[in-house]
CHARMM-style PDB file with segment names, atoms N, HN, CA, C and O in Angstrom:
ATOM      1  N   MET     1      94.710 109.188  91.904  1.00  0.00      PROA
ATOM      2  CA  MET     1      95.977 109.875  91.717  1.00  0.00      PROA
ATOM      3  C   MET     1      96.975 108.935  91.049  1.00  0.00      PROA
ATOM      4  O   MET     1      96.930 107.720  91.241  1.00  0.00      PROA
ATOM      5  N   SER     2      97.849 109.500  90.285  1.00  0.00      PROA
ATOM      6  HN  SER     2      97.886 110.487  90.129  1.00  0.00      PROA
ATOM      7  CA  SER     2      98.917 108.705  89.689  1.00  0.00      PROA
ATOM      8  C   SER     2     100.006 108.469  90.730  1.00  0.00      PROA
ATOM      9  O   SER     2     100.025 109.110  91.780  1.00  0.00      PROA
ATOM     10  N   ASN     3     100.905 107.547  90.428  1.00  0.00      PROA
ATOM     11  HN  ASN     3     100.890 107.026  89.574  1.00  0.00      PROA
ATOM     12  CA  ASN     3     102.021 107.319  91.341  1.00  0.00      PROA
ATOM     13  C   ASN     3     102.822 108.604  91.534  1.00  0.00      PROA
ATOM     14  O   ASN     3     103.257 108.904  92.646  1.00  0.00      PROA
ATOM     15  N   ALA     4     103.017 109.364  90.455  1.00  0.00      PROA
ATOM     16  HN  ALA     4     102.664 109.121  89.552  1.00  0.00      PROA
ATOM     17  CA  ALA     4     103.769 110.623  90.557  1.00  0.00      PROA
ATOM     18  C   ALA     4     103.049 111.614  91.464  1.00  0.00      PROA
ATOM     19  O   ALA     4     103.695 112.305  92.251  1.00  0.00      PROA
ATOM     20  N   ASP     5     101.729 111.698  91.370  1.00  0.00      PROA
ATOM     21  HN  ASP     5     101.204 111.137  90.730  1.00  0.00      PROA
ATOM     22  CA  ASP     5     100.952 112.589  92.234  1.00  0.00      PROA
ATOM     23  C   ASP     5     101.081 112.172  93.697  1.00  0.00      PROA
ATOM     24  O   ASP     5     101.276 113.016  94.571  1.00  0.00      PROA
ATOM     25  N   ILE     6     100.974 110.888  93.957  1.00  0.00      PROA
ATOM     26  HN  ILE     6     100.815 110.203  93.246  1.00  0.00      PROA
ATOM     27  CA  ILE     6     101.087 110.376  95.329  1.00  0.00      PROA
ATOM     28  C   ILE     6     102.479 110.661  95.873  1.00  0.00      PROA
ATOM     29  O   ILE     6     102.630 111.083  97.019  1.00  0.00      PROA
ATOM     30  N   THR     7     103.494 110.429  95.049  1.00  0.00      PROA
ATOM     31  HN  THR     7     103.371 110.086  94.118  1.00  0.00      PROA
ATOM     32  CA  THR     7     104.886 110.669  95.456  1.00  0.00      PROA
ATOM     33  C   THR     7     105.074 112.114  95.884  1.00  0.00      PROA
ATOM     34  O   THR     7     105.664 112.383  96.930  1.00  0.00      PROA
ATOM     35  N   ARG     8     104.574 113.049  95.077  1.00  0.00      PROA
ATOM     36  HN  ARG     8     104.095 112.831  94.227  1.00  0.00      PROA
ATOM     37  CA  ARG     8     104.701 114.482  95.411  1.00  0.00      PROA
ATOM     38  C   ARG     8     103.909 114.832  96.658  1.00  0.00      PROA
ATOM     39  O   ARG     8     104.400 115.555  97.525  1.00  0.00      PROA
ATOM     40  N   GLU     9     102.681 114.322  96.756  1.00  0.00      PROA
ATOM     41  HN  GLU     9     102.282 113.734  96.052  1.00  0.00      PROA
ATOM     42  CA  GLU     9     101.805 114.660  97.888  1.00  0.00      PROA
ATOM     43  C   GLU     9     102.370 114.164  99.214  1.00  0.00      PROA
ATOM     44  O   GLU     9     102.331 114.879 100.216  1.00  0.00      PROA
ATOM     45  N   LEU    10     102.890 112.948  99.222  1.00  0.00      PROA
ATOM     46  HN  LEU    10     102.922 112.368  98.408  1.00  0.00      PROA
ATOM     47  CA  LEU    10     103.383 112.348 100.465  1.00  0.00      PROA
ATOM     48  C   LEU    10     104.877 112.562 100.698  1.00  0.00      PROA
ATOM     49  O   LEU    10     105.407 112.200 101.748  1.00  0.00      PROA
ATOM     50  N   VAL    11     105.545 113.145  99.720  1.00  0.00      PROA
ATOM     51  HN  VAL    11     105.114 113.439  98.867  1.00  0.00      PROA
ATOM     52  CA  VAL    11     106.991 113.394  99.778  1.00  0.00      PROA
ATOM     53  C   VAL    11     107.740 112.098 100.109  1.00  0.00      PROA
ATOM     54  O   VAL    11     108.497 112.016 101.076  1.00  0.00      PROA
ATOM     55  N   ILE    12     107.495 111.089  99.262  1.00  0.00      PROA
ATOM     56  HN  ILE    12     106.881 111.156  98.476  1.00  0.00      PROA
ATOM     57  CA  ILE    12     108.176 109.803  99.373  1.00  0.00      PROA
ATOM     58  C   ILE    12     108.745 109.452  98.005  1.00  0.00      PROA
ATOM     59  O   ILE    12     108.434 110.105  97.009  1.00  0.00      PROA
ATOM     60  N   SER    13     109.565 108.438  97.962  1.00  0.00      PROA
ATOM     61  HN  SER    13     109.818 107.908  98.772  1.00  0.00      PROA
ATOM     62  CA  SER    13     110.178 108.061  96.684  1.00  0.00      PROA
ATOM     63  C   SER    13     109.167 107.342  95.800  1.00  0.00      PROA
ATOM     64  O   SER    13     108.199 106.768  96.298  1.00  0.00      PROA
ATOM     65  N   PRO    14     109.393 107.375  94.479  1.00  0.00      PROA
ATOM     66  CA  PRO    14     108.515 106.640  93.579  1.00  0.00      PROA
ATOM     67  C   PRO    14     108.470 105.142  93.892  1.00  0.00      PROA
ATOM     68  O   PRO    14     107.419 104.515  93.765  1.00  0.00      PROA
ATOM     69  N   ALA    15     109.600 104.567  94.299  1.00  0.00      PROA
ATOM     70  HN  ALA    15     110.455 105.076  94.403  1.00  0.00      PROA
ATOM     71  CA  ALA    15     109.631 103.145  94.645  1.00  0.00      PROA
ATOM     72  C   ALA    15     108.752 102.856  95.854  1.00  0.00      PROA
ATOM     73  O   ALA    15     108.056 101.841  95.889  1.00  0.00      PROA
ATOM     74  N   THR    16     108.780 103.739  96.839  1.00  0.00      PROA
ATOM     75  HN  THR    16     109.346 104.563  96.810  1.00  0.00      PROA
ATOM     76  CA  THR    16     107.944 103.564  98.032  1.00  0.00      PROA
ATOM     77  C   THR    16     106.468 103.653  97.662  1.00  0.00      PROA
ATOM     78  O   THR    16     105.645 102.894  98.175  1.00  0.00      PROA
ATOM     79  N   THR    17     106.141 104.576  96.779  1.00  0.00      PROA
ATOM     80  HN  THR    17     106.809 105.192  96.363  1.00  0.00      PROA
ATOM     81  CA  THR    17     104.758 104.712  96.313  1.00  0.00      PROA
ATOM     82  C   THR    17     104.290 103.424  95.656  1.00  0.00      PROA
ATOM     83  O   THR    17     103.214 102.916  95.972  1.00  0.00      PROA
ATOM     84  N   LYS    18     105.096 102.897  94.742  1.00  0.00      PROA
ATOM     85  HN  LYS    18     105.970 103.310  94.486  1.00  0.00      PROA
ATOM     86  CA  LYS    18     104.731 101.655  94.054  1.00  0.00      PROA
ATOM     87  C   LYS    18     104.541 100.515  95.044  1.00  0.00      PROA
ATOM     88  O   LYS    18     103.608  99.723  94.916  1.00  0.00      PROA
ATOM     89  N   THR    19     105.426 100.435  96.031  1.00  0.00      PROA
ATOM     90  HN  THR    19     106.184 101.079  96.136  1.00  0.00      PROA
ATOM     91  CA  THR    19     105.337  99.380  97.038  1.00  0.00      PROA
ATOM     92  C   THR    19     104.036  99.494  97.826  1.00  0.00      PROA
ATOM     93  O   THR    19     103.350  98.492  98.032  1.00  0.00      PROA
ATOM     94  N   HSD    20     103.690 100.698  98.268  1.00  0.00      PROA
ATOM     95  HN  HSD    20     104.247 101.511  98.101  1.00  0.00      PROA
ATOM     96  CA  HSD    20     102.467 100.885  99.054  1.00  0.00      PROA
ATOM     97  C   HSD    20     101.219 100.548  98.239  1.00  0.00      PROA
ATOM     98  O   HSD    20     100.314  99.879  98.737  1.00  0.00      PROA
ATOM     99  N   VAL    21     101.170 101.006  96.994  1.00  0.00      PROA
ATOM    100  HN  VAL    21     101.906 101.549  96.590  1.00  0.00      PROA
ATOM    101  CA  VAL    21     100.002 100.712  96.152  1.00  0.00      PROA
ATOM    102  C   VAL    21      99.898  99.207  95.926  1.00  0.00      PROA
ATOM    103  O   VAL    21      98.812  98.636  96.028  1.00  0.00      PROA
ATOM    104  N   SER    22     101.009  98.574  95.624  1.00  0.00      PROA
ATOM    105  HN  SER    22     101.891  99.039  95.542  1.00  0.00      PROA
ATOM    106  CA  SER    22     101.019  97.134  95.378  1.00  0.00      PROA
ATOM    107  C   SER    22     100.560  96.351  96.605  1.00  0.00      PROA
ATOM    108  O   SER    22      99.769  95.415  96.494  1.00  0.00      PROA
ATOM    109  N   ARG    23     101.053  96.737  97.757  1.00  0.00      PROA
ATOM    110  HN  ARG    23     101.695  97.498  97.848  1.00  0.00      PROA
ATOM    111  CA  ARG    23     100.668  96.030  98.991  1.00  0.00      PROA
ATOM    112  C   ARG    23      99.204  96.246  99.333  1.00  0.00      PROA
ATOM    113  O   ARG    23      98.542  95.332  99.824  1.00  0.00      PROA
ATOM    114  N   ALA    24      98.687  97.453  99.078  1.00  0.00      PROA
ATOM    115  HN  ALA    24      99.225  98.196  98.679  1.00  0.00      PROA
ATOM    116  CA  ALA    24      97.266  97.711  99.321  1.00  0.00      PROA
ATOM    117  C   ALA    24      96.414  96.829  98.419  1.00  0.00      PROA
ATOM    118  O   ALA    24      95.422  96.255  98.867  1.00  0.00      PROA
ATOM    119  N   LEU    25      96.799  96.719  97.147  1.00  0.00      PROA
ATOM    120  HN  LEU    25      97.605  97.186  96.783  1.00  0.00      PROA
ATOM    121  CA  LEU    25      96.072  95.857  96.213  1.00  0.00      PROA
ATOM    122  C   LEU    25      96.056  94.415  96.710  1.00  0.00      PROA
ATOM    123  O   LEU    25      95.014  93.760  96.711  1.00  0.00      PROA
ATOM    124  N   THR    26      97.217  93.932  97.129  1.00  0.00      PROA
ATOM    125  HN  THR    26      98.064  94.464  97.128  1.00  0.00      PROA
ATOM    126  CA  THR    26      97.334  92.539  97.587  1.00  0.00      PROA
ATOM    127  C   THR    26      96.550  92.301  98.866  1.00  0.00      PROA
ATOM    128  O   THR    26      95.774  91.349  98.953  1.00  0.00      PROA
ATOM    129  N   LYS    27      96.747  93.156  99.854  1.00  0.00      PROA
ATOM    130  HN  LYS    27      97.377  93.929  99.784  1.00  0.00      PROA
ATOM    131  CA  LYS    27      96.113  92.946 101.157  1.00  0.00      PROA
ATOM    132  C   LYS    27      94.596  93.055 101.102  1.00  0.00      PROA
ATOM    133  O   LYS    27      93.892  92.375 101.849  1.00  0.00      PROA
ATOM    134  N   LEU    28      94.092  93.911 100.217  1.00  0.00      PROA
ATOM    135  HN  LEU    28      94.663  94.463  99.610  1.00  0.00      PROA
ATOM    136  CA  LEU    28      92.652  94.103 100.135  1.00  0.00      PROA
ATOM    137  C   LEU    28      92.002  93.260  99.051  1.00  0.00      PROA
ATOM    138  O   LEU    28      90.780  93.266  98.899  1.00  0.00      PROA
ATOM    139  N   GLY    29      92.816  92.536  98.302  1.00  0.00      PROA
ATOM    140  HN  GLY    29      93.809  92.531  98.426  1.00  0.00      PROA
ATOM    141  CA  GLY    29      92.279  91.685  97.250  1.00  0.00      PROA
ATOM    142  C   GLY    29      91.644  92.470  96.123  1.00  0.00      PROA
ATOM    143  O   GLY    29      90.712  91.999  95.472  1.00  0.00      PROA
ATOM    144  N   ALA    30      92.153  93.672  95.896  1.00  0.00      PROA
ATOM    145  HN  ALA    30      92.910  94.055  96.425  1.00  0.00      PROA
ATOM    146  CA  ALA    30      91.589  94.524  94.848  1.00  0.00      PROA
ATOM    147  C   ALA    30      92.159  94.139  93.489  1.00  0.00      PROA
ATOM    148  O   ALA    30      93.317  93.734  93.381  1.00  0.00      PROA
ATOM    149  N   ARG    31      91.335  94.269  92.456  1.00  0.00      PROA
ATOM    150  HN  ARG    31      90.395  94.598  92.544  1.00  0.00      PROA
ATOM    151  CA  ARG    31      91.751  93.948  91.092  1.00  0.00      PROA
ATOM    152  C   ARG    31      92.674  95.016  90.522  1.00  0.00      PROA
ATOM    153  O   ARG    31      93.624  94.716  89.798  1.00  0.00      PROA
ATOM    154  N   ASP    32      92.374  96.283  90.864  1.00  0.00      PROA
ATOM    155  HN  ASP    32      91.603  96.527  91.452  1.00  0.00      PROA
ATOM    156  CA  ASP    32      93.129  97.401  90.315  1.00  0.00      PROA
ATOM    157  C   ASP    32      92.909  98.622  91.211  1.00  0.00      PROA
ATOM    158  O   ASP    32      92.225  98.544  92.232  1.00  0.00      PROA
ATOM    159  N   ARG    33      93.493  99.735  90.817  1.00  0.00      PROA
ATOM    160  HN  ARG    33      94.049  99.799  89.988  1.00  0.00      PROA
ATOM    161  CA  ARG    33      93.393 100.956  91.624  1.00  0.00      PROA
ATOM    162  C   ARG    33      91.949 101.443  91.738  1.00  0.00      PROA
ATOM    163  O   ARG    33      91.541 101.947  92.784  1.00  0.00      PROA
ATOM    164  N   ALA    34      91.182 101.292  90.665  1.00  0.00      PROA
ATOM    165  HN  ALA    34      91.514 100.882  89.815  1.00  0.00      PROA
ATOM    166  CA  ALA    34      89.778 101.712  90.699  1.00  0.00      PROA
ATOM    167  C   ALA    34      89.011 100.913  91.753  1.00  0.00      PROA
ATOM    168  O   ALA    34      88.144 101.452  92.440  1.00  0.00      PROA
ATOM    169  N   HSD    35      89.335  99.637  91.874  1.00  0.00      PROA
ATOM    170  HN  HSD    35      90.039  99.199  91.316  1.00  0.00      PROA
ATOM    171  CA  HSD    35      88.695  98.795  92.886  1.00  0.00      PROA
ATOM    172  C   HSD    35      89.090  99.275  94.283  1.00  0.00      PROA
ATOM    173  O   HSD    35      88.262  99.253  95.194  1.00  0.00      PROA
ATOM    174  N   LEU    36      90.334  99.705  94.467  1.00  0.00      PROA
ATOM    175  HN  LEU    36      91.007  99.722  93.727  1.00  0.00      PROA
ATOM    176  CA  LEU    36      90.757 100.261  95.759  1.00  0.00      PROA
ATOM    177  C   LEU    36      89.913 101.483  96.115  1.00  0.00      PROA
ATOM    178  O   LEU    36      89.491 101.643  97.260  1.00  0.00      PROA
ATOM    179  N   VAL    37      89.675 102.337  95.131  1.00  0.00      PROA
ATOM    180  HN  VAL    37      90.018 102.206  94.201  1.00  0.00      PROA
ATOM    181  CA  VAL    37      88.856 103.534  95.365  1.00  0.00      PROA
ATOM    182  C   VAL    37      87.437 103.132  95.749  1.00  0.00      PROA
ATOM    183  O   VAL    37      86.862 103.695  96.681  1.00  0.00      PROA
ATOM    184  N   ALA    38      86.873 102.165  95.040  1.00  0.00      PROA
ATOM    185  HN  ALA    38      87.340 101.707  94.283  1.00  0.00      PROA
ATOM    186  CA  ALA    38      85.522 101.698  95.362  1.00  0.00      PROA
ATOM    187  C   ALA    38      85.463 101.151  96.780  1.00  0.00      PROA
ATOM    188  O   ALA    38      84.511 101.429  97.510  1.00  0.00      PROA
ATOM    189  N   LEU    39      86.451 100.390  97.173  1.00  0.00      PROA
ATOM    190  HN  LEU    39      87.224 100.164  96.581  1.00  0.00      PROA
ATOM    191  CA  LEU    39      86.496  99.847  98.538  1.00  0.00      PROA
ATOM    192  C   LEU    39      86.591 100.973  99.572  1.00  0.00      PROA
ATOM    193  O   LEU    39      85.956 100.908 100.624  1.00  0.00      PROA
ATOM    194  N   ALA    40      87.373 101.988  99.273  1.00  0.00      PROA
ATOM    195  HN  ALA    40      87.889 102.041  98.418  1.00  0.00      PROA
ATOM    196  CA  ALA    40      87.507 103.128 100.194  1.00  0.00      PROA
ATOM    197  C   ALA    40      86.155 103.818 100.393  1.00  0.00      PROA
ATOM    198  O   ALA    40      85.802 104.168 101.519  1.00  0.00      PROA
ATOM    199  N   TYR    41      85.400 104.016  99.311  1.00  0.00      PROA
ATOM    200  HN  TYR    41      85.687 103.732  98.396  1.00  0.00      PROA
ATOM    201  CA  TYR    41      84.071 104.618  99.420  1.00  0.00      PROA
ATOM    202  C   TYR    41      83.121 103.717 100.201  1.00  0.00      PROA
ATOM    203  O   TYR    41      82.373 104.198 101.052  1.00  0.00      PROA
ATOM    204  N   GLN    42      83.144 102.433  99.925  1.00  0.00      PROA
ATOM    205  HN  GLN    42      83.752 102.042  99.234  1.00  0.00      PROA
ATOM    206  CA  GLN    42      82.247 101.489 100.593  1.00  0.00      PROA
ATOM    207  C   GLN    42      82.468 101.456 102.092  1.00  0.00      PROA
ATOM    208  O   GLN    42      81.528 101.243 102.857  1.00  0.00      PROA
ATOM    209  N   HSD    43      83.704 101.665 102.516  1.00  0.00      PROA
ATOM    210  HN  HSD    43      84.468 101.838 101.895  1.00  0.00      PROA
ATOM    211  CA  HSD    43      84.035 101.569 103.927  1.00  0.00      PROA
ATOM    212  C   HSD    43      84.141 102.930 104.615  1.00  0.00      PROA
ATOM    213  O   HSD    43      84.594 103.024 105.756  1.00  0.00      PROA
ATOM    214  N   GLY    44      83.721 103.979 103.913  1.00  0.00      PROA
ATOM    215  HN  GLY    44      83.353 103.903 102.986  1.00  0.00      PROA
ATOM    216  CA  GLY    44      83.672 105.307 104.513  1.00  0.00      PROA
ATOM    217  C   GLY    44      85.031 105.943 104.749  1.00  0.00      PROA
ATOM    218  O   GLY    44      85.165 106.820 105.603  1.00  0.00      PROA
ATOM    219  N   LEU    45      86.030 105.518 104.012  1.00  0.00      PROA
ATOM    220  HN  LEU    45      85.921 104.805 103.318  1.00  0.00      PROA
ATOM    221  CA  LEU    45      87.374 106.085 104.203  1.00  0.00      PROA
ATOM    222  C   LEU    45      87.550 107.394 103.452  1.00  0.00      PROA
ATOM    223  O   LEU    45      88.446 108.176 103.770  1.00  0.00      PROA
ATOM    224  N   VAL    46      86.715 107.638 102.472  1.00  0.00      PROA
ATOM    225  HN  VAL    46      85.987 107.003 102.214  1.00  0.00      PROA
ATOM    226  CA  VAL    46      86.728 108.894 101.732  1.00  0.00      PROA
ATOM    227  C   VAL    46      85.310 109.435 101.653  1.00  0.00      PROA
ATOM    228  O   VAL    46      84.342 108.674 101.682  1.00  0.00      PROA
ATOM    229  N   ASP    47      85.196 110.736 101.555  1.00  0.00      PROA
ATOM    230  HN  ASP    47      85.982 111.353 101.532  1.00  0.00      PROA
ATOM    231  CA  ASP    47      83.904 111.396 101.500  1.00  0.00      PROA
ATOM    232  C   ASP    47      83.695 111.931 100.089  1.00  0.00      PROA
ATOM    233  O   ASP    47      84.485 112.750  99.620  1.00  0.00      PROA
ATOM    234  N   PRO    48      82.643 111.483  99.403  1.00  0.00      PROA
ATOM    235  CA  PRO    48      82.412 111.996  98.053  1.00  0.00      PROA
ATOM    236  C   PRO    48      82.121 113.492  98.108  1.00  0.00      PROA
ATOM    237  O   PRO    48      81.184 113.934  98.773  1.00  0.00      PROA
ATOM    238  N   ALA    49      82.929 114.249  97.404  1.00  0.00      PROA
ATOM    239  HN  ALA    49      83.690 113.889  96.864  1.00  0.00      PROA
ATOM    240  CA  ALA    49      82.761 115.716  97.440  1.00  0.00      PROA
ATOM    241  C   ALA    49      82.175 116.237  96.147  1.00  0.00      PROA
ATOM    242  OT1 ALA    49      81.968 117.442  96.004  1.00  0.00      PROA
TER     243      ALA     49
END
């Protein structure tokens, strides 16, 4: 999802969205958003539909 999609879905500000994505990248040591998605699949946080 784009930042705009996340903002609409969670009903939060764009700045809050950017902060959450940035912190997730840092805390998980991910290279980019695609890496975050891969990590989520590897750890069973999302179900491939």
